[in-house]
C-alpha positions in Angstrom: 31.0 17.3 -4.8 30.2 16.4 -8.4 26.7 17.9 -8.5 25.3 17.0 -5.1 22.3 19.2 -4.1 22.6 20.2 -0.4 19.0 20.8 0.3 15.9 20.6 -1.9 12.2 20.5 -1.1 10.5 17.2 -1.9 8.0 17.3 -4.7 5.3 15.0 -6.0 6.6 12.3 -8.4 3.9 13.4 -10.9 5.3 16.9 -10.9 8.8 15.5 -11.6 7.4 13.5 -14.5 5.5 16.3 -16.1 7.7 19.5 -15.7 11.2 20.5 -15.0 12.2 20.8 -11.4 13.6 24.1 -10.1 16.8 23.4 -8.1 18.2 25.4 -5.2 21.6 25.6 -6.9 23.3 27.9 -9.4 24.5 26.5 -12.8 28.2 26.1 -13.2 29.7 29.2 -14.9 30.7 27.3 -18.1 30.9 29.2 -21.4 28.4 28.3 -24.1 30.3 27.0 -27.1 27.5 27.6 -29.7 27.3 31.0 -31.4 25.0 33.4 -29.5 24.5 36.9 -28.5 25.0 38.3 -25.0 21.3 38.7 -24.1 19.0 35.8 -23.1 15.6 36.6 -24.6 13.7 33.4 -23.7 14.1 30.0 -22.0 11.9 26.9 -21.9 12.3 23.4 -20.6 10.7 20.1 -21.4 10.9 16.6 -19.8 12.7 14.1 -22.1 12.3 11.2 -19.7 11.6 10.2 -16.1 12.0 6.6 -14.9 13.3 4.3 -12.3 16.4 2.2 -12.5 16.0 -1.3 -13.9 17.7 -4.1 -12.1 17.7 -2.3 -8.7 15.5 -4.3 -6.3 13.1 -2.3 -4.2 14.6 0.9 -5.5 13.7 4.3 -4.1 15.7 6.0 -6.8 14.7 7.5 -10.1 16.2 9.8 -12.7 15.0 12.5 -15.0 16.4 14.2 -18.1 15.3 17.7 -19.0 16.0 19.7 -22.1 16.5 23.5 -21.9 16.1 25.7 -25.0 17.7 29.1 -24.7 17.0 31.9 -27.2 19.6 34.7 -27.5 19.9 37.7 -29.7 22.2 37.1 -32.7 26.0 37.3 -32.3 26.0 39.0 -35.7 25.3 42.8 -35.1 24.4 43.2 -38.7 21.3 41.0 -38.2 19.5 42.5 -35.1 16.3 40.6 -35.9 18.0 37.2 -36.0 18.0 34.8 -33.0 20.5 32.2 -31.8 19.2 29.0 -30.1 21.2 27.0 -27.7 20.1 23.6 -26.2 21.2 22.2 -22.9 20.3 19.1 -20.9 20.0 18.6 -17.1 20.2 15.1 -15.6 18.8 14.6 -12.1 18.8 11.9 -9.5 15.7 11.6 -7.2 15.3 9.8 -3.9 11.8 8.8 -2.7 11.2 10.2 0.7 7.6 9.2 1.2 5.2 7.3 -1.2 4.6 9.5 -4.2 7.1 12.2 -3.2 10.7 12.5 -4.4 13.6 14.8 -3.5 16.4 15.8 -6.0 19.8 14.9 -4.6 22.2 15.2 -7.6 22.3 16.8 -11.0 24.6 17.8 -13.8 24.1 20.2 -16.6 25.6 20.1 -20.1 25.3 22.0 -23.4 24.3 19.8 -26.3 24.4 20.2 -30.1 27.1 20.4 -32.8 29.3 22.9 -30.9 29.1 21.2 -27.5 32.0 19.5 -25.8 29.7 16.8 -24.4 27.3 14.4 -26.2 25.5 12.9 -23.3 25.4 12.3 -19.5 24.1 9.0 -18.0 23.6 8.3 -14.3 23.3 4.8 -13.0 23.1 3.4 -9.5 23.7 0.1 -7.6 22.6 -0.8 -4.1 25.3 -2.7 -2.3 24.8 -5.6 0.2 25.7 -3.1 3.0 22.9 -0.8 2.0 25.1 1.9 0.5 24.3 3.4 -2.9 26.9 3.6 -5.6 26.2 6.4 -8.2 28.0 6.2 -11.5 28.0 9.2 -13.8 29.2 8.7 -17.4 30.0 11.7 -19.5 30.6 11.1 -23.2 32.3 13.6 -25.5 31.2 14.7 -28.9 33.0 13.1 -31.8 35.4 10.3 -31.1 36.6 11.5 -27.7 35.2 8.6 -25.8 33.7 8.8 -22.3 34.6 9.5 -18.7 33.1 7.8 -15.6 33.0 9.1 -12.1 31.5 7.7 -8.9 29.9 8.9 -5.7 28.9 6.7 -2.7 26.0 7.3 -0.4 26.5 5.9 3.1 23.7 4.4 5.2 23.6 7.7 7.2 22.7 9.6 4.1 26.1 11.3 3.6 27.9 11.2 0.3 31.6 10.8 -0.6 33.6 10.8 -3.9 34.9 7.3 -4.8 38.6 7.1 -5.4 39.5 4.9 -8.4 42.6 3.3 -7.0 42.3 0.4 -9.5 43.9 2.5 -12.3 47.2 2.8 -10.4 47.0 -0.9 -9.6 47.1 -2.0 -13.3 50.3 -3.3 -14.8 52.7 -0.6 -15.8 51.8 1.2 -19.0 48.2 0.0 -19.1 46.5 3.2 -18.0 48.3 5.2 -20.8 46.9 2.7 -23.4 43.3 3.3 -22.4 42.8 6.3 -24.7 39.1 6.5 -24.4 38.4 5.4 -20.9 36.6 2.4 -19.5 33.0 1.7 -18.5 32.4 -0.1 -15.2 29.1 -1.7 -14.7 28.0 -0.4 -11.2 26.2 -3.6 -10.1 28.9 -6.1 -11.0 32.0 -3.8 -10.9 33.2 -5.4 -14.0 34.4 -3.2 -16.9 36.0 -3.2 -20.3 38.1 -0.8 -22.3 39.9 -0.7 -25.6 43.7 -1.2 -25.1 45.7 0.6 -27.8 49.1 -0.4 -29.1 51.4 2.0 -31.0 50.0 2.3 -34.5 46.4 1.3 -33.7 43.9 3.6 -35.5 41.7 5.8 -33.3 38.7 3.7 -34.2 40.1 0.3 -33.5 42.2 -0.8 -30.6 43.9 -4.2 -31.1 43.2 -5.5 -27.6 40.5 -5.3 -24.9 41.2 -4.8 -21.2 38.7 -6.6 -18.9 38.8 -5.7 -15.2 36.9 -6.8 -12.0 36.9 -4.3 -9.2 35.9 -4.3 -5.5 34.6 -1.5 -3.4 36.5 -1.0 -0.1 35.0 1.9 1.8 35.2 4.9 -0.6 37.8 3.2 -2.8 37.5 1.1 -6.0 40.4 -1.5 -6.0 41.5 -4.0 -8.6 40.6 -7.6 -8.1 41.9 -9.0 -11.4 42.4 -8.0 -15.0 42.8 -9.8 -18.3 43.8 -8.7 -21.8 42.0 -10.3 -24.8 42.1 -9.7 -28.5 39.7 -7.1 -29.8 36.6 -8.4 -31.4 36.6 -8.3 -35.2 
């Protein structure tokens, strides 16, 4: 379920701000892309940031970003004294359960650095008029690969469900194939924009922009309207 944490003990908000939170989950078994030996010698973690979500009224939600530094033996057997260092980041979403105490409810973990597939992970939330919470998670690739956005919805009874992005199949024929680098949807307004590539457009510069306005129906994002405009010079 895209990083949901089934059960975690609430901690003080001060603790979440000052040191990395231990989670009752196992990391995904994803290979480390950076060169490294097969023995983990040391690991440490530091808090990059901890903050609430701007623009969310009366929010009980906050997020943290932690950086892990992993020290391995060298992958070069001729240099036994050498060390390989790998960096990873862990993004967490917290929910306030009582004043001053928060509970981690979602997280994702990525490798960072020159060899990593991902460049960054950014969670955002929006509280709907019905009291549900829409969680957006934006993964961005290293290099020129663009970004990918996924959504989860927290119902008023506290349960979560993945959000199906029906709007993509509701676009005019051929539009989805022209969005080479995906589209960012603003969770509060459900409006989004993406580059729309024509044949012959360079990787850097789509000739058009696709603007969309979506609506949330249950656990589904549907298309309200779309427009195609020239790319900004």
